KEGUDO-105895 format. One line per 5 residues: number of its first residue (from 1); their letters; for each residue x, y, z of C-alpha. Coordinates in pm, 1 decimal, m for minus. Layout:
<marnus>
NUM = A = X,Y,Z ~ ...
</marnus>
This chain:
<marnus>
1 = XXXXX = 16129.7,m7350.9,m28064.0 ~ 16007.8,m7446.4,m27716.7 ~ 15640.7,m7407.3,m27636.9 ~ 15547.3,m7149.1,m27374.5 ~ 15298.0,m7187.5,m27088.6
6 = XXXXX = 15167.4,m6912.3,m26861.4 ~ 14893.0,m6845.6,m26612.1 ~ 14753.5,m6496.5,m26574.6 ~ 14495.6,m6325.7,m26358.9 ~ 14270.0,m6183.9,m26629.3
11 = XXXXX = 14125.7,m5862.0,m26491.4 ~ 13762.2,m5760.1,m26519.7 ~ 13689.0,m5564.8,m26839.2 ~ 13935.7,m5737.1,m27073.6 ~ 13866.4,m5977.7,m27358.6
16 = XXXXX = 14048.7,m6314.7,m27351.2 ~ 14234.3,m6234.6,m27671.0 ~ 14542.3,m6056.9,m27799.3 ~ 14441.6,m5947.4,m28147.9 ~ 14125.4,m5768.1,m28244.1
21 = XXXXX = 13986.0,m5892.2,m28574.1 ~ 13640.7,m5739.3,m28536.3 ~ 13552.4,m5374.3,m28580.5 ~ 13259.9,m5391.3,m28340.2 ~ 13509.2,m5458.2,m28061.7
26 = XXXXX = 13745.6,m5174.6,m28145.6 ~ 13710.4,m5004.9,m27807.0 ~ 13757.0,m5326.6,m27610.3 ~ 14060.0,m5391.0,m27393.0 ~ 14282.2,m5677.9,m27508.5
31 = XXXXX = 14536.9,m5886.7,m27317.2 ~ 14812.7,m5758.5,m27548.2 ~ 14781.8,m5422.8,m27367.4 ~ 14897.3,m5593.3,m27046.4 ~ 15150.8,m5853.0,m27156.4
36 = XXXXX = 15440.5,m5875.0,m27404.2 ~ 15418.6,m6234.4,m27525.3 ~ 15509.0,m6441.7,m27833.0 ~ 15288.4,m6373.8,m28137.3 ~ 15182.6,m6739.0,m28144.9
41 = XXXXX = 15036.1,m6723.6,m27791.4 ~ 14671.1,m6820.3,m27744.2 ~ 14431.2,m6819.9,m27454.8 ~ 14327.5,m7168.9,m27342.6 ~ 13949.2,m7138.5,m27334.2
46 = XXXXX = 13789.5,m6805.5,m27254.2 ~ 13672.9,m6584.4,m26973.7 ~ 13419.6,m6329.2,m27091.7 ~ 13483.6,m5957.2,m27056.4 ~ 13297.6,m5926.7,m26725.6
51 = XXXXX = 13461.2,m6236.7,m26574.6 ~ 13800.8,m6245.8,m26411.4 ~ 14057.5,m6480.3,m26271.1 ~ 14270.0,m6767.3,m26394.2 ~ 14340.1,m6788.0,m26764.3
56 = XXXXX = 14605.1,m7015.4,m26912.1 ~ 14806.3,m6906.4,m27215.6 ~ 15016.1,m7126.5,m27442.5 ~ 15177.3,m7170.0,m27781.9 ~ 15100.0,m7546.7,m27763.4
61 = XXXXX = 14778.7,m7656.3,m27937.9 ~ 14781.5,m8005.6,m27781.6 ~ 14798.3,m7856.1,m27431.7 ~ 14508.7,m7625.4,m27520.4 ~ 14292.9,m7917.5,m27642.3
66 = XXXXX = 14370.7,m8120.5,m27330.4 ~ 14290.5,m7837.5,m27086.9 ~ 13959.9,m7751.0,m27257.6 ~ 13850.4,m8117.2,m27260.7 ~ 13586.8,m8251.5,m27021.3
71 = XXXXX = 13860.5,m8436.5,m26827.7 ~ 13966.3,m8109.7,m26663.0 ~ 13770.6,m7938.3,m26383.3 ~ 13720.9,m7563.0,m26389.9 ~ 13642.3,m7402.1,m26052.3
76 = XXXXX = 13461.1,m7070.5,m26021.9 ~ 13384.4,m6856.6,m25718.5 ~ 13065.2,m6672.3,m25799.9 ~ 12886.6,m6382.8,m25629.7 ~ 12512.5,m6400.2,m25692.3
81 = XXXXX = 12226.5,m6161.7,m25626.9 ~ 12027.7,m6277.2,m25322.8 ~ 12052.9,m6536.0,m25047.8 ~ 12068.7,m6874.0,m25219.4 ~ 11925.3,m7181.9,m25044.9
86 = XXXXX = 12052.9,m7537.8,m25022.0 ~ 11764.3,m7651.8,m25246.6 ~ 11875.4,m7418.7,m25525.8 ~ 12235.7,m7534.4,m25486.1 ~ 12117.4,m7897.0,m25522.5
91 = XXXXX = 11931.5,m7797.0,m25840.5 ~ 12256.5,m7649.9,m25978.3 ~ 12450.2,m7966.4,m25886.6 ~ 12205.9,m8189.9,m26069.9 ~ 12215.8,m7986.9,m26390.3
96 = XXXXX = 11983.4,m7718.1,m26522.7 ~ 11850.7,m7642.4,m26866.7 ~ 12015.5,m7342.1,m27027.5 ~ 12014.0,m7208.7,m27380.7 ~ 12321.9,m7275.8,m27596.9
101 = XXXXX = 12315.1,m7129.7,m27947.3 ~ 11940.3,m7084.1,m27911.4 ~ 11878.7,m7451.3,m27827.1 ~ 11793.0,m7602.1,m27487.5 ~ 12090.6,m7771.1,m27322.0
106 = XXXXX = 12099.5,m7964.9,m26995.2 ~ 12421.2,m7894.6,m26806.4 ~ 12613.3,m8194.1,m26672.6 ~ 12599.7,m8250.7,m26299.3 ~ 12861.0,m8042.1,m26121.1
111 = XXXXX = 12991.2,m7958.3,m25776.9 ~ 12829.9,m7659.7,m25608.9 ~ 12835.2,m7531.7,m25252.5 ~ 12808.9,m7213.7,m25051.1 ~ 13145.7,m7039.5,m25025.1
116 = XXXXX = 13189.6,m6911.6,m24671.7 ~ 13547.2,m6779.2,m24688.4 ~ 13606.9,m6520.2,m24960.8 ~ 13924.8,m6374.3,m24810.2 ~ 14125.7,m6498.3,m25113.6
121 = XXXXX = 13915.5,m6294.8,m25357.0 ~ 14055.4,m5956.4,m25460.2 ~ 13816.8,m5678.6,m25354.9 ~ 13631.4,m5507.6,m25636.9 ~ 13325.1,m5285.7,m25603.1
126 = XXXXX = 13022.1,m5456.4,m25756.7 ~ 12725.2,m5270.2,m25611.2 ~ 12605.3,m5087.8,m25303.8 ~ 12491.6,m5300.2,m25008.2 ~ 12154.0,m5124.5,m25005.5
131 = XXXXX = 12063.2,m5328.4,m25316.3 ~ 12023.4,m5633.4,m25094.6 ~ 12213.8,m5942.8,m24987.8 ~ 12452.0,m6146.3,m25200.7 ~ 12582.6,m6501.6,m25174.5
136 = XXXXX = 12913.2,m6655.3,m25284.9 ~ 12916.0,m7000.4,m25442.4 ~ 13187.3,m7243.0,m25540.7 ~ 13092.7,m7410.0,m25870.1 ~ 13311.8,m7674.8,m26035.4
141 = XXXXX = 13226.1,m7779.6,m26391.5 ~ 13391.7,m8002.9,m26650.1 ~ 13233.3,m7831.9,m26948.3 ~ 13247.6,m7474.5,m27064.0 ~ 12955.1,m7369.8,m27277.2
146 = XXXXX = 12928.7,m6998.4,m27360.0 ~ 12851.2,m6805.2,m27037.5 ~ 12748.2,m7136.0,m26879.6 ~ 12797.0,m7054.4,m26509.9 ~ 12613.9,m6721.3,m26548.2
151 = XXXXX = 12324.3,m6894.9,m26724.8 ~ 12313.4,m7166.2,m26457.0 ~ 12285.1,m6926.3,m26162.5 ~ 12027.3,m6713.5,m26347.3 ~ 11822.1,m7027.8,m26418.0
156 = XXXXX = 11779.1,m7092.4,m26043.4 ~ 11687.7,m6726.0,m25987.3 ~ 12023.9,m6584.8,m25877.0 ~ 12192.4,m6369.3,m26140.6 ~ 12572.8,m6367.1,m26128.3
161 = XXXXX = 12719.5,m6034.8,m26011.4 ~ 13083.3,m6140.4,m26013.7 ~ 13260.8,m6447.2,m26148.5 ~ 13620.7,m6540.5,m26062.9 ~ 13783.5,m6855.9,m26203.6
166 = XXXXX = 14022.2,m6984.2,m25937.2 ~ 14130.1,m7323.9,m26074.0 ~ 14174.3,m7514.6,m26399.3 ~ 14271.3,m7876.0,m26323.4 ~ 14586.4,m7853.8,m26108.8
171 = XXXXX = 14655.6,m7490.1,m26200.1 ~ 14540.8,m7246.5,m25930.4 ~ 14500.0,m6870.3,m25912.4 ~ 14635.2,m6874.4,m25557.7 ~ 14743.7,m6530.4,m25436.1
176 = XXXXX = 14782.9,m6379.4,m25783.6 ~ 14649.0,m6027.3,m25837.0 ~ 14477.0,m5885.6,m26147.9 ~ 14718.0,m5851.2,m26446.3 ~ 14980.5,m6074.5,m26281.7
181 = XXXXX = 15150.4,m6336.7,m26501.8 ~ 15353.2,m6646.1,m26409.5 ~ 15531.3,m6908.9,m26616.3 ~ 15395.3,m7260.6,m26557.9 ~ 15520.1,m7603.2,m26657.8
186 = X = 15319.9,m7866.6,m26839.1
</marnus>
């Protein structure tokens, strides 16, 4: 049987999984509610429930291992609380100490810059403007620790309000809309 490869726009509020094996998550929304796919399908990496954007799906374990390796860049467009400065962006680029499994971890250096054009990002209400200014960042990492990007922005004093993954290696979200699915080739 041929392996299958897809890219989806994972919407906000869904878990990056198809089957629920845990009772504590019984009211959570799963990807299987949105897509009819082979039973052997798996998400390549994860996007947490409150994150959205590009998620790759496959039945090919080798492809999954390759994509989640540190050879592949993952690009996020991130809305943060407040007006971030160039100095704080430099701090992010150089790596910050976050907690991973309760232990201190220094993130690898990454690419980070202010994102001026957000016209490609699907509108979604996050909070009222009266709660103060926000900034959009482009952050490109080659590692994916649990909630890493959120922990990184919080570490420099700018909690993440919205996180959209727009690229994994050569695979791009492009003009896809939430819940959209496309076949890709590997």
